[in-house]
MARKE-518571 format. One record per residue: residue in one letter; x, y, z of N, C-alpha, C in turn. Coordinates in pm, whole numbers, padded with zeros to 5 digits, always signed. Example, Ala and Ser with C-alpha at 12.3 -4.5 7.8 and 13.67 -1.06 7.14 Angstrom:
# MARKE-518571
A+01319-00569+00780+01230-00450+00780+01320-00330+00780 S+01285-00225+00708+01367-00106+00714+01290+00003+00787 
//
This chain:
# MARKE-518571
M+00086-00119+00000+00000+00000+00000+00090+00124+00000 S+00051+00223-00076+00136+00340-00089+00063+00468-00050 A-00037+00456+00038-00112+00575+00078-00019+00673+00146 Q-00046+00801+00126+00035+00906+00187-00023+00941+00323 I+00063+00974+00418+00017+01013+00550-00050+01150+00537 P-00179+01164+00574-00245+01294+00562-00192+01391+00666 S-00215+01519+00641-00179+01617+00742-00265+01594+00866 E-00216+01640+00982-00291+01622+01105-00429+01684+01094 A-00437+01806+01041-00565+01876+01035-00662+01805+00942 A-00614+01761+00826-00702+01693+00732-00750+01560+00789 Y-00659+01488+00853-00696+01359+00914-00801+01379+01021 D-00782+01481+01105-00876+01505+01213-01013+01547+01160 R-01016+01634+01059-01144+01676+01003-01221+01557+00947 L-01150+01470+00876-01214+01352+00820-01269+01262+00929 R-01189+01238+01035-01234+01149+01142-01355+01207+01214 R-01354+01338+01238-01466+01398+01310-01594+01390+01228 R-01586+01418+01099-01704+01407+01013-01758+01264+01014 Q-01666+01168+01006-01709+01029+01002-01769+00985+01136 W-01715+01035+01244-01770+01000+01375-01912+01055+01390 L-01931+01181+01352-02062+01243+01363-02164+01175+01272 A-02119+01123+01161-02208+01054+01069-02235+00909+01110 G-02179+00867+01222-02199+00730+01267-02110+00629+01199 E-02008+00677+01126-01920+00586+01054-01793+00553+01132 A-01772+00623+01242-01653+00598+01323-01697+00545+01459 R-01608+00477+01524-01640+00409+01648-01543+00449+01758 A-01596+00477+01875-01512+00503+01992-01501+00372+02068 D-01399+00296+02041-01389+00159+02088-01367+00153+02238 G-01443+00064+02304-01418+00031+02443-01471+00131+02543 I-01547+00231+02499-01604+00328+02592-01743+00363+02543 E-01839+00366+02634-01976+00396+02595-01981+00535+02533 R-02065+00549+02430-02073+00676+02359-02117+00789+02452 R-02208+00758+02546-02250+00864+02638-02133+00911+02724 D-02042+00815+02761-01925+00854+02839-01828+00934+02755 L-01813+00895+02627-01724+00971+02539-01777+01113+02522 L-01909+01126+02507-01967+01259+02494-01943+01341+02620 R-01952+01274+02736-01926+01347+02860-01781+01393+02866 L-01688+01306+02822-01547+01343+02821-01522+01456+02722 L-01586+01446+02604-01570+01553+02505-01626+01684+02559 A-01740+01676+02630-01799+01798+02685-01706+01861+02786 S-01643+01776+02870-01550+01831+02970-01429+01893+02904 A-01397+01848+02781-01283+01903+02708-01321+02022+02623 G-01451+02057+02622-01493+02171+02542-01518+02139+02399 A-01511+02009+02362-01525+01975+02222-01669+01972+02177 V-01763+01937+02268-01902+01924+02227-01957+02057+02180 A-01908+02167+02238-01958+02298+02197-01934+02323+02050 A-01836+02255+01993-01804+02280+01853-01881+02191+01757 L-01961+02094+01810-02031+02004+01722-02148+02073+01656 P-02177+02041+01531-02288+02104+01462-02421+02064+01521 A-02523+02148+01497-02657+02121+01548-02703+01983+01506 G-02764+01910+01600-02814+01777+01570-02712+01668+01586 A-02586+01703+01602-02484+01600+01610-02497+01518+01737 L-02526+01587+01850-02539+01513+01974-02655+01416+01970 A-02768+01462+01915-02883+01373+01906-02850+01253+01820 G-02781+01278+01709-02743+01167+01622-02651+01070+01691 A-02556+01126+01767-02463+01040+01838-02534+00958+01944 Q-02633+01022+02013-02705+00949+02116-02792+00841+02055 R-02850+00868+01939-02926+00764+01871-02835+00648+01833 A-02715+00684+01786-02621+00578+01745-02581+00491+01863 S-02580+00551+01985-02538+00473+02101-02638+00364+02133 A-02762+00377+02086-02861+00274+02112-02851+00158+02015 A-02775+00177+01907-02760+00071+01808-02674-00041+01864 P-02688-00164+01810-02603-00273+01857-02456-00239+01840 A-02378-00266+01942-02235-00234+01935-02165-00336+01846 P-02060-00294+01775-01982-00391+01698-01923-00496+01791 A-01895-00611+01735-01838-00718+01816-01710-00672+01882 A-01698-00702+02009-01578-00660+02082-01459-00742+02035 G-01341-00681+02045-01219-00751+02011-01188-00858+02114 P-01101-00948+02081-01067-01055+02173-00996-01002+02295 P-01022-01061+02411-00956-01012+02532-00808-01046+02530 G-00729-00961+02593-00586-00989+02605-00560-01072+02728 P-00438-01122+02741-00404-01198+02860-00401-01109+02983 A-00411-01171+03098-00413-01095+03223-00284-01019+03241 G-00296-00906+03313-00179-00822+03332-00078-00879+03428 G-00111-00980+03503-00013-01040+03594-00020-00978+03732 A+00069-01020+03818+00068-00975+03957+00113-00830+03967 T+00061-00764+04069+00101-00626+04093+00242-00624+04152 P+00333-00545+04096+00469-00544+04148+00476-00485+04288 A+00578-00522+04358+00597-00470+04492+00617-00320+04488 A+00564-00250+04588+00575-00104+04594+00720-00063+04612 G+00759+00045+04543+00893+00098+04555+00885+00247+04580 P+00987+00323+04542+00983+00468+04559+00865+00530+04485 V+00824+00471+04372+00702+00510+04305+00614+00385+04297 P+00500+00382+04367+00415+00263+04364+00380+00225+04220 G+00398+00097+04189+00364+00051+04055+00480+00043+03960 I+00596+00098+03996+00716+00086+03913+00805-00021+03972 V+00857-00110+03888+00931-00227+03934+01077-00195+03965 K+01145-00125+03875+01289-00110+03888+01327-00010+03998 P+01448-00020+04051+01495+00079+04149+01500+00218+04087 L+01476+00319+04169+01476+00458+04123+01567+00541+04213 P+01698+00524+04201+01790+00601+04288+01773+00751+04266 A+01781+00824+04376+01755+00968+04372+01854+01043+04283 E+01974+00989+04265+02070+01060+04181+02037+01048+04033 W+01942+00960+03997+01904+00942+03857+01762+00987+03826 F+01673+00985+03927+01531+01005+03900+01467+01104+03996 V+01358+01166+03947+01267+01245+04030+01130+01179+04022 P+01077+01124+04135+00944+01065+04131+00837+01169+04103 R+00742+01135+04015+00633+01227+03981+00504+01145+03966 G+00432+01130+04077+00308+01054+04075+00335+00908+04043 T+00274+00858+03936+00297+00719+03894+00418+00709+03801 N+00493+00816+03787+00601+00824+03689+00735+00853+03755 A+00842+00837+03678+00976+00869+03726+01049+00947+03617 E+01084+01070+03649+01153+01157+03552+01304+01137+03561 M+01368+01130+03446+01514+01121+03440+01576+01257+03471 R+01680+01256+03555+01754+01380+03583+01849+01408+03466 F+01828+01518+03399+01911+01550+03283+02056+01572+03321 D+02081+01631+03440+02219+01656+03479+02294+01527+03505 A+02221+01416+03536+02287+01288+03562+02345+01228+03435 L+02307+01278+03318+02364+01227+03193+02513+01257+03182 R+02563+01348+03263+02707+01378+03262+02788+01271+03333 G+02723+01184+03412+02796+01081+03484+02725+00948+03475 G+02777+00855+03393+02716+00724+03377+02751+00631+03491 A+02710+00505+03478+02736+00407+03584+02885+00386+03606 D+02966+00410+03500+03111+00391+03511+03182+00523+03541 G+03103+00625+03573+03161+00755+03602+03172+00845+03482 G+03151+00793+03362+03158+00873+03241+03021+00919+03195 P+03015+00996+03088+02887+01047+03039+02804+00938+02972 V+02673+00958+02972+02582+00868+02903+02585+00900+02754 G+02590+00797+02672+02596+00817+02528+02463+00857+02469 R+02452+00836+02339+02330+00879+02270+02207+00805+02324 H+02226+00678+02361+02115+00599+02413+02124+00586+02565 V+02011+00603+02631+02006+00601+02777+01998+00456+02824 P+02084+00415+02917+02075+00278+02970+01936+00249+03026 V+01895+00125+03016+01760+00086+03058+01735+00125+03203 E+01833+00102+03290+01813+00129+03432+01795+00278+03461 R+01831+00364+03364+01820+00508+03385+01712+00573+03300 F+01641+00493+03223+01538+00543+03132+01415+00586+03212 F+01355+00698+03174+01238+00749+03246+01122+00649+03234 V+01024+00660+03325+00907+00573+03324+00781+00658+03322 R+00693+00628+03225+00562+00692+03218+00456+00583+03227 N+00382+00582+03338+00274+00486+03359+00142+00559+03379 H+00037+00511+03316-00096+00564+03346-00150+00504+03475 T-00113+00380+03504-00154+00315+03629-00032+00251+03693 S-00004+00124+03659+00111+00055+03716+00167-00043+03615 T+00289-00085+03640+00357-00178+03550+00304-00320+03569 P+00251-00384+03464+00210-00523+03476+00328-00618+03459 L+00320-00733+03521+00420-00838+03503+00357-00947+03417 I+00406-00963+03296+00344-01050+03197+00438-01165+03164 D+00387-01286+03166+00466-01404+03132+00485-01409+02982 A+00609-01393+02937+00636-01389+02793+00598-01518+02723 A+00606-01631+02795+00573-01759+02733+00424-01770+02702 D+00341-01706+02781+00196-01712+02760+00144-01595+02675 W+00226-01495+02657+00182-01373+02586+00149-01404+02441 R+00043-01341+02392+00006-01348+02251-00034-01209+02204 L+00005-01176+02083-00043-01055+02017-00160-01096+01929 R-00277-01038+01956-00398-01072+01883-00433-00958+01789 I-00438-00987+01661-00470-00887+01559-00605-00923+01499 F-00694-00826+01497-00831-00853+01453-00888-00727+01389 G-01006-00740+01329-01076-00624+01278-01120-00638+01133 A-01208-00549+01092-01268-00553+00959-01173-00510+00850 G-01054-00466+00885-00955-00431+00784-00866-00548+00744 L-00902-00668+00791-00827-00789+00756-00911-00879+00665 R-00844-00958+00585-00915-01051+00497-00999-01150+00578 G-01126-01163+00538-01214-01260+00602-01262-01221+00739 A-01218-01108+00792-01252-01073+00930-01402-01055+00954 P-01478-00996+00862-01619-00973+00893-01697-01101+00920 T-01656-01211+00860-01729-01336+00882-01659-01428+00980 A-01529-01433+00974-01456-01527+01060-01459-01485+01206 G-01434-01358+01232-01439-01309+01369-01329-01359+01459 Q-01231-01428+01407-01124-01483+01488-00996-01402+01469 P-00927-01372+01577-00803-01296+01563-00691-01380+01505 V-00595-01311+01447-00470-01374+01408-00374-01356+01525 E-00310-01464+01569-00227-01457+01689-00080-01478+01655 F+00004-01404+01728+00149-01419+01718+00204-01434+01859 S+00286-01535+01880+00360-01547+02006+00488-01465+01995 L+00558-01453+02107+00686-01382+02103+00785-01456+02013 D+00784-01589+02017+00872-01666+01929+00835-01643+01782 D+00705-01629+01754+00662-01600+01616+00722-01468+01569 L+00716-01366+01655+00770-01235+01616+00920-01243+01597 R+00987-01314+01685+01133-01326+01673+01173-01403+01548 G+01082-01483+01496+01111-01557+01374+01092-01477+01247 L+01034-01357+01258+01014-01270+01142+01138-01183+01121 P+01154-01125+01002+01269-01036+00978+01275-00924+01082 S+01391-00910+01147+01404-00810+01252+01452-00678+01194 H+01427-00572+01271+01466-00437+01230+01504-00360+01355 S+01607-00277+01347+01653-00197+01461+01648-00049+01426 I+01609+00032+01523+01609+00177+01507+01656+00241+01636 G+01719+00357+01623+01745+00443+01738+01636+00548+01741 A+01564+00558+01852+01450+00650+01855+01425+00699+01997 L+01372+00820+02003+01329+00879+02129+01188+00837+02162 I+01161+00822+02291+01025+00818+02344+01013+00940+02434 E+00913+01024+02408+00899+01148+02486+00752+01171+02519 C+00724+01192+02647+00589+01224+02689+00544+01356+02628 A+00417+01363+02586+00364+01486+02528+00370+01603+02625 G+00369+01572+02756+00375+01677+02857+00515+01712+02903 N+00618+01657+02838+00754+01689+02879+00777+01840+02870 G+00828+01898+02980+00846+02043+02987+00725+02117+03040 R+00621+02045+03082+00494+02109+03123+00513+02210+03236 S+00603+02184+03329+00617+02273+03445+00658+02414+03405 F+00719+02430+03288+00766+02562+03248+00654+02655+03203 Y+00535+02599+03175+00421+02688+03151+00395+02774+03273 A+00412+02715+03393+00392+02791+03517+00514+02872+03553 S+00634+02809+03554+00752+02878+03605+00802+02988+03512 Q+00780+02975+03381+00827+03078+03287+00715+03163+03230 Q+00596+03106+03214+00489+03179+03147+00372+03211+03240 H+00384+03168+03367+00286+03203+03470+00145+03158+03435 R+00134+03039+03373+00005+02979+03341+00005+02838+03400 T-00071+02818+03503-00075+02688+03570-00153+02588+03486 V-00099+02467+03473-00166+02361+03398-00164+02234+03482 P-00264+02147+03464-00268+02022+03541-00174+01918+03480 G-00165+01804+03547-00087+01694+03492+00050+01685+03557 T+00123+01582+03518+00258+01560+03570+00347+01679+03538 Q+00412+01734+03639+00491+01856+03622+00635+01822+03583 W+00649+01762+03465+00782+01732+03412+00865+01858+03394 T+00996+01847+03415+01085+01950+03363+01118+01907+03220 L+01239+01855+03194+01269+01809+03058+01311+01662+03053 G+01292+01590+03166+01339+01453+03173+01235+01347+03144 G+01121+01385+03087+01021+01287+03046+01051+01234+02906 I+01174+01192+02887+01222+01153+02754+01339+01057+02768 G+01360+00976+02667+01476+00889+02662+01495+00835+02522 S+01622+00809+02488+01656+00751+02358+01710+00611+02381 A+01671+00517+02295+01720+00381+02306+01735+00321+02167 R+01806+00210+02162+01815+00129+02041+01710+00020+02052 W+01610+00024+01967+01498-00068+01973+01511-00173+01862 R+01485-00297+01896+01487-00404+01795+01357-00482+01803 G+01303-00515+01687+01179-00591+01682+01142-00620+01538 V+01014-00620+01512+00963-00646+01377+00876-00527+01337 R+00883-00491+01213+00800-00380+01166+00652-00417+01180 L+00574-00321+01227+00430-00343+01235+00374-00375+01096 A+00428-00313+00993+00382-00339+00857+00396-00486+00820 E+00506-00550+00863+00527-00691+00833+00422-00778+00900 V+00391-00748+01024+00292-00827+01097+00153-00805+01038 L+00120-00681+01004-00011-00654+00944-00026-00726+00810 R+00080-00727+00733+00074-00795+00603+00047-00943+00623 R+00116-01005+00718+00097-01147+00742-00040-01178+00803 A-00097-01078+00872-00230-01097+00929-00341-01083+00826 G-00309-01032+00707-00409-01020+00602-00465-00881+00583 L-00382-00779+00595-00426-00641+00576-00488-00624+00438 T-00599-00550+00433-00664-00522+00306-00657-00374+00273 A-00693-00342+00150-00693-00203+00107-00803-00122+00173 D-00897-00189+00242-01005-00119+00311-00963-00066+00448 A-00845-00107+00496-00801-00066+00629-00784+00086+00635 V-00829+00145+00746-00824+00290+00766-00739+00325+00888 D-00772+00265+01001-00701+00292+01126-00649+00162+01187 V-00537+00174+01258-00475+00062+01327-00459+00103+01473 M-00518+00026+01566-00517+00069+01706-00456-00037+01798 P-00330-00018+01839-00271-00104+01942-00331-00073+02079 A-00343-00175+02163-00392-00158+02299-00298-00228+02396 G-00276-00167+02511-00185-00222+02610-00253-00318+02706 L-00174-00380+02791-00222-00477+02888-00205-00429+03032 D-00178-00300+03050-00165-00247+03186-00305-00229+03246 P-00315-00213+03380-00445-00193+03442-00518-00073+03384 E-00651-00082+03379-00732+00018+03311-00747+00144+03397 P-00717+00261+03342-00735+00385+03418-00882+00421+03435 V-00913+00483+03548-01047+00534+03575-01035+00683+03600 V-01105+00764+03522-01098+00910+03532-01238+00964+03553 N-01258+01041+03661-01388+01100+03691-01499+00995+03691 G-01469+00877+03745-01568+00771+03754-01590+00694+03626 V-01517+00725+03519-01532+00656+03391-01413+00563+03371 N-01440+00435+03354-01333+00340+03322-01301+00355+03174 L-01179+00397+03145-01142+00426+03007-01098+00302+02930 G-01088+00188+02996-01046+00067+02928-00895+00064+02907 R-00851-00032+02828-00708-00044+02801-00654+00082+02734 V-00530+00118+02769-00465+00231+02702-00447+00196+02555 R-00499+00279+02466-00497+00250+02324-00509+00381+02248 R-00451+00385+02130-00456+00506+02050-00441+00470+01903 P-00537+00511+01819-00531+00471+01678-00421+00545+01601 L-00369+00476+01503-00276+00532+01406-00340+00526+01268 P-00324+00627+01184-00366+00611+01045-00285+00499+00981 V-00348+00423+00895-00282+00305+00841-00152+00340+00770 A-00146+00457+00707-00024+00495+00637+00093+00510+00733 K+00068+00565+00853+00176+00575+00953+00213+00437+01005 A+00112+00353+01028+00139+00218+01077+00228+00140+00982 L+00215+00167+00852+00293+00096+00752+00426+00164+00722 D+00451+00277+00783+00570+00355+00751+00690+00311+00835 D+00696+00351+00961+00817+00329+01040+00790+00276+01180 V+00669+00225+01205+00631+00179+01339+00690+00040+01364 L+00741+00021+01486+00808-00102+01524+00734-00170+01639 L+00723-00302+01633+00685-00383+01749+00816-00431+01811 A+00857-00363+01919+00991-00386+01976+00985-00489+02088 Y+01082-00582+02085+01097-00677+02194+01234-00667+02261 E+01321-00578+02209+01451-00554+02271+01476-00404+02284 M+01551-00369+02387+01587-00230+02415+01735-00228+02451 N+01814-00159+02373+01959-00153+02394+02023-00291+02400 G+01977-00380+02311+02039-00510+02298+01993-00616+02396 E+01897-00584+02483+01847-00679+02581+01695-00688+02571 P+01637-00801+02615+01490-00809+02616+01430-00695+02696 L+01315-00648+02652+01246-00542+02725+01226-00582+02871 T+01233-00484+02960+01204-00504+03101+01060-00461+03128 P+01001-00502+03241+00859-00473+03265+00822-00326+03254 D+00900-00236+03316+00862-00094+03315+00863-00033+03176 H+00931-00096+03083+00943-00038+02949+00868-00118+02842 G+00774-00203+02889+00680-00260+02794+00689-00408+02770 A+00766-00483+02849+00784-00626+02823+00650-00701+02824 P+00634-00797+02734+00738-00849+02643+00751-00774+02510 V+00647-00698+02468+00651-00628+02340+00582-00493+02356 R+00639-00391+02295+00578-00259+02293+00579-00203+02152 V+00503-00097+02133+00502-00024+02007+00601+00091+02018 V+00674+00119+01912+00761+00236+01904+00722+00314+01778 V+00679+00439+01798+00636+00524+01688+00733+00642+01681 P+00836+00635+01599+00939+00740+01597+00882+00878+01565 G+00928+00977+01644+00893+01116+01618+00761+01161+01674 W+00674+01067+01714+00541+01103+01764+00541+01110+01916 V+00438+01173+01971+00424+01182+02116+00420+01042+02177 G+00469+01031+02300+00492+00902+02361+00368+00815+02375 I+00249+00874+02389+00128+00795+02406+00104+00701+02289 A+00156+00735+02171+00139+00648+02054+00222+00521+02066 S+00329+00525+02144+00418+00410+02160+00369+00322+02275 V+00258+00255+02253+00187+00179+02356+00278+00070+02413 K+00286+00065+02546+00364-00039+02613+00276-00162+02637 W+00342-00277+02656+00273-00403+02689+00161-00434+02589 V+00189-00414+02463+00083-00429+02363+00030-00573+02364 G-00103-00587+02358-00165-00719+02358-00257-00742+02241 T-00317-00635+02190-00405-00647+02075-00377-00532+01977 V-00408-00556+01851-00405-00453+01748-00531-00469+01666 E-00615-00367+01668-00734-00369+01583-00702-00300+01451 V-00745-00362+01343-00730-00306+01209-00871-00279+01158 A-00908-00153+01152-01046-00115+01123-01063-00063+00982 D-01184-00083+00928-01216-00027+00797-01293+00103+00812 R-01293+00155+00934-01353+00285+00962-01268+00353+01069 P-01277+00483+01082-01192+00553+01180-01229+00517+01323 L-01130+00518+01409-01147+00484+01549-01110+00603+01637 Y-01182+00617+01746-01146+00713+01849-01121+00638+01979 S-01044+00697+02067-01028+00648+02202-01015+00769+02293 P-01024+00751+02425-01006+00868+02512-00870+00936+02495 W-00773+00865+02436-00638+00919+02424-00616+00996+02293 N-00723+01018+02217-00713+01115+02107-00839+01200+02098 T-00917+01203+02209-01035+01290+02214-01021+01386+02332 D-01043+01334+02452-01031+01417+02572-00886+01451+02603 S-00796+01357+02576-00654+01377+02604-00574+01382+02475 Y-00457+01441+02486-00361+01446+02376-00417+01520+02254 R-00487+01629+02285-00525+01731+02188-00498+01865+02256 L-00499+01972+02180-00472+02104+02235-00602+02183+02245 F-00633+02228+02368-00750+02309+02394-00705+02439+02458 G-00769+02548+02422-00734+02677+02479-00778+02791+02389 P-00753+02913+02431-00803+03030+02356-00744+03043+02216 D-00630+02984+02190-00567+02996+02059-00597+02877+01968 Y-00692+02792+02010-00726+02674+01931-00875+02674+01901 P-00918+02599+01801-01061+02593+01769-01142+02546+01891 P-01271+02582+01897-01352+02541+02013-01351+02390+02036 G-01340+02312+01930-01337+02168+01944-01199+02112+01969 G-01100+02198+01981-00964+02151+02004-00888+02127+01876 S-00759+02104+01891-00672+02078+01777-00692+01936+01726 A-00621+01903+01621-00611+01764+01578-00543+01682+01688 P-00565+01551+01693-00490+01468+01788-00340+01486+01769 L-00268+01492+01879-00124+01518+01872-00051+01403+01804 T+00042+01439+01721+00126+01338+01655+00273+01376+01674 T+00327+01460+01588+00470+01489+01586+00513+01572+01707 Q+00626+01534+01766+00682+01610+01877+00747+01740+01827 V+00766+01834+01920+00821+01965+01887+00971+01969+01917 V+01035+02079+01881+01179+02094+01900+01207+02143+02043 K+01310+02084+02106+01347+02119+02243+01498+02109+02260 S+01547+02170+02369+01688+02162+02408+01698+02156+02559 A+01804+02089+02609+01826+02081+02753+01976+02075+02781 F+02017+02141+02889+02155+02133+02937+02173+02010+03025 E+02287+01945+03013+02325+01837+03104+02395+01899+03224 L+02320+01974+03299+02373+02054+03409+02260+02079+03508 A+02291+02069+03636+02188+02093+03737+02143+02239+03731 R+02014+02260+03748+01965+02397+03762+02020+02455+03892 D+02057+02582+03887+02116+02652+04001+02253+02597+04038 A+02320+02535+03941+02457+02489+03965+02548+02608+03997 V+02650+02583+04078+02749+02685+04111+02877+02652+04035 L+02924+02749+03953+03041+02729+03867+03151+02826+03908 P+03276+02786+03897+03385+02876+03937+03410+02984+03833 A+03444+03103+03881+03480+03214+03791+03623+03195+03740 G+03647+03249+03620+03782+03249+03566+03828+03117+03511 R+03739+03021+03492+03774+02891+03436+03678+02855+03323 T+03731+02793+03219+03647+02755+03105+03554+02641+03146 Q+03427+02663+03119+03325+02563+03147+03286+02494+03016 H+03294+02364+03012+03253+02288+02895+03108+02246+02916 L+03018+02329+02865+02875+02301+02880+02832+02195+02780 H+02746+02104+02826+02696+01997+02741+02544+02000+02740 G+02486+01952+02630+02341+01946+02622+02295+01858+02507 R+02163+01850+02493+02101+01770+02387+01983+01847+02331 S+01965+01835+02199+01851+01897+02132+01785+01794+02042 W+01654+01813+02019+01581+01713+01941+01454+01774+01882 S+01399+01706+01784+01274+01746+01719+01210+01622+01660 G+01079+01611+01671+01009+01499+01610+00988+01516+01461 A+01004+01640+01412+00973+01669+01272+01089+01642+01178 A+01212+01663+01225+01329+01651+01136+01455+01651+01221 P+01568+01608+01164+01695+01616+01239+01729+01760+01276 V+01802+01775+01386+01847+01907+01430+01949+01962+01330 R+01935+02090+01297+02029+02153+01204+02135+02234+01277 R+02093+02311+01378+02189+02391+01454+02136+02412+01595 V+02231+02440+01686+02199+02473+01824+02276+02599+01860 E+02207+02692+01925+02269+02817+01970+02255+02829+02121 V+02355+02890+02183+02355+02906+02329+02375+03053+02363 S+02302+03098+02464+02319+03232+02520+02355+03220+02667 V+02453+03298+02710+02493+03297+02851+02456+03428+02921 D+02384+03515+02849+02349+03646+02906+02199+03671+02900 G+02120+03567+02920+01976+03585+02926+01910+03602+02791 G+01976+03565+02684+01914+03571+02551+01947+03694+02471 R+02040+03779+02518+02075+03899+02441+02164+03864+02322 R+02259+03774+02343+02348+03732+02234+02351+03581+02227 W+02366+03530+02103+02365+03386+02080+02488+03345+02001 R+02544+03229+02036+02656+03173+01961+02630+03026+01933 R+02689+02979+01825+02668+02840+01784+02736+02743+01881 A+02665+02635+01913+02725+02523+01985+02783+02426+01884 E+02873+02341+01929+02934+02240+01842+02855+02111+01853 L+02803+02062+01741+02728+01938+01741+02823+01820+01753 R+02790+01726+01841+02877+01611+01867+02829+01483+01799 D+02710+01485+01742+02654+01370+01672+02614+01410+01531 E+02610+01313+01444+02547+01334+01314+02396+01337+01337 P+02330+01451+01310+02185+01459+01337+02108+01352+01259 R+02014+01288+01327+01933+01184+01266+01787+01208+01298 P+01698+01165+01208+01555+01182+01237+01514+01096+01355 G+01423+01148+01437+01368+01070+01547+01460+01054+01666 N+01574+01127+01670+01665+01112+01782+01725+01247+01817 W+01787+01253+01934+01846+01380+01974+01991+01390+01928 T+02042+01513+01933+02180+01543+01895+02250+01605+02016 R+02364+01549+02054+02441+01604+02165+02528+01719+02115 W+02553+01816+02202+02634+01932+02165+02715+01981+02285 T+02815+02063+02255+02898+02124+02360+02915+02273+02331 F+02944+02346+02436+02964+02491+02425+03062+02533+02534 D+03169+02600+02496+03269+02646+02593+03240+02789+02636 W+03246+02811+02767+03214+02941+02824+03308+02968+02941 R+03369+03086+02939+03460+03124+03048+03403+03247+03119 P+03327+03226+03226+03272+03340+03300+03378+03402+03391 E+03397+03531+03379+03499+03600+03458+03442+03663+03585 R+03317+03708+03579+03260+03781+03692+03165+03692+03773 P+03179+03691+03905+03084+03617+03988+02944+03679+03980 G+02845+03595+04008+02708+03643+04010+02614+03547+03942 P+02484+03582+03937+02385+03495+03873+02387+03510+03721 Y+02364+03401+03651+02357+03401+03505+02237+03318+03462 E+02186+03349+03343+02081+03269+03281+02134+03208+03152 L+02149+03078+03153+02188+03007+03031+02063+02970+02952 R+02075+02973+02821+01965+02934+02733+02021+02861+02612 A+01947+02761+02565+01984+02690+02444+01861+02681+02354 R+01881+02700+02225+01770+02686+02132+01817+02611+02008 A+01730+02529+01957+01762+02445+01842+01673+02481+01724 T+01724+02452+01606+01649+02465+01481+01664+02333+01406 D+01553+02279+01357+01563+02154+01283+01569+02181+01133 R+01584+02076+01056+01605+02091+00912+01480+02131+00836 R+01367+02137+00905+01246+02192+00844+01226+02339+00880 G+01323+02395+00953+01315+02536+00988+01242+02564+01118 N+01201+02462+01191+01135+02484+01321+01239+02526+01424 T+01217+02641+01486+01309+02694+01588+01233+02715+01718 Q+01299+02689+01828+01234+02712+01957+01200+02859+01975 P+01076+02891+02011+01036+03030+02033+01072+03075+02175 E+01053+03204+02199+01071+03257+02335+00955+03218+02425 V+00835+03206+02366+00715+03173+02443+00642+03061+02371 S+00599+02961+02447+00524+02850+02390+00375+02884+02390 L+00306+02854+02281+00164+02880+02271+00090+02799+02377 F+00013+02867+02460-00051+02802+02575-00162+02707+02531 N-00169+02592+02599-00285+02504+02591-00314+02453+02730 R-00438+02425+02758-00478+02407+02898-00425+02278+02960 E-00383+02180+02880-00327+02057+02934-00175+02062+02944 G-00114+02166+02892+00030+02182+02906+00113+02089+02820 Y+00062+02055+02701+00137+01969+02611+00234+02050+02525 L+00333+01982+02470+00422+02032+02364+00488+02165+02399 F+00540+02177+02519+00615+02299+02553+00743+02302+02471 D+00760+02406+02390+00876+02412+02300+00959+02538+02316 A+00925+02625+02411+00998+02750+02426+01139+02725+02480 V+01227+02822+02458+01361+02819+02515+01348+02817+02667 V+01416+02724+02731+01407+02709+02877+01519+02789+02943 V+01482+02867+03042+01579+02945+03120+01647+02852+03220 H+01780+02850+03217+01857+02761+03305+01948+02846+03394 P+01906+02870+03518+01985+02958+03606+02107+02887+03664 V+02218+02960+03670+02340+02911+03737+02400+03030+03813 T+02492+03001+03903+02564+03104+03977+02713+03084+03958 V+02781+03190+03925+02927+03186+03915+02983+03244+04045 G+03068+03164+04110+03119+03204+04240+03268+03233+04238 
//
């Protein structure tokens, strides 16, 4: 199939029209609950007259056959510094944030052997983003179940196509270096820099990590499962415990991909940095969607629905869209590509000696294209100079850089770094506000003191 990936706006307009016409399905959540979630997000106000009545009528119609259940999530892991996370979270590497663990960016300057962390973050130091808790899944019993009307014979057969872990390992393997980044990475800076408080996990810039992922292309598995030209959306679902928000059980974490993206560069990964996946990072198999917001890279994947009509889930309706005064009343298109960002590998409020050259280190990245240049300011943004790139910029990954600075006068300083990618996207001074605090891309102020 050679379909082109539509623009976010065009894809969203098409999906919304189809949903209102009764041609799209919000899988795994009652339509009345979806409408309530949309109303809380401000999206219902944007629906045309009669749409709600039509949607409510549609909710009375027989529901499509449910997909096959996935295997049980397994035993609840023992409580640690963050309940629900299995691996140790030493304070020198992580900052606990609710059900999550943020990576300390300054710790990248000192690896387990005392040296700096390379382009890929070791598994034990990789950040953790959980909606609930990490499941423990027996790899020997695990099956990936692929089903839906976008497969040959699916409307009558009704039986999923199953793959074991050994089945996947027997298919042609593929490796990629790619970032996983939470859509809310940098969210705390909406408050600290722009004085706009937003809910959600208050990440600084450590809700991100790069790894070498190995697995099988999702396209290969879909082809073997019998993908047809009628396929429209592909929706992986995880096996972690189901989140409950405002009394609504949202079901398994799941988020649809347009079929063109699913056939492009999406990976079903079973290895991370040369080793089998660990529980916190999606074992036995996870989805990796290079360049897109982290919610698309579903962990602990157990099912994949291939639909001949568009699909919605709570993770592309109420969540992971942009709502606010600068967006349409119904919100933006569902989030896909990540924005450009930069971070120093240096503690905030670090104390540096005067009269000595400081070798500043950092990383910059963009989901849209490889980084083209990085500039650093040591005087609060009045003057900028080029940093030296230490990596060959690659799509879907970050680029490390260095900058030499010799401060002569003691006192407070504001360091800033900004990146530009090969599509011309440059970090702005101010990030466009949205009420959920997603996609913060502004230049981050990094205070230090020279003593």
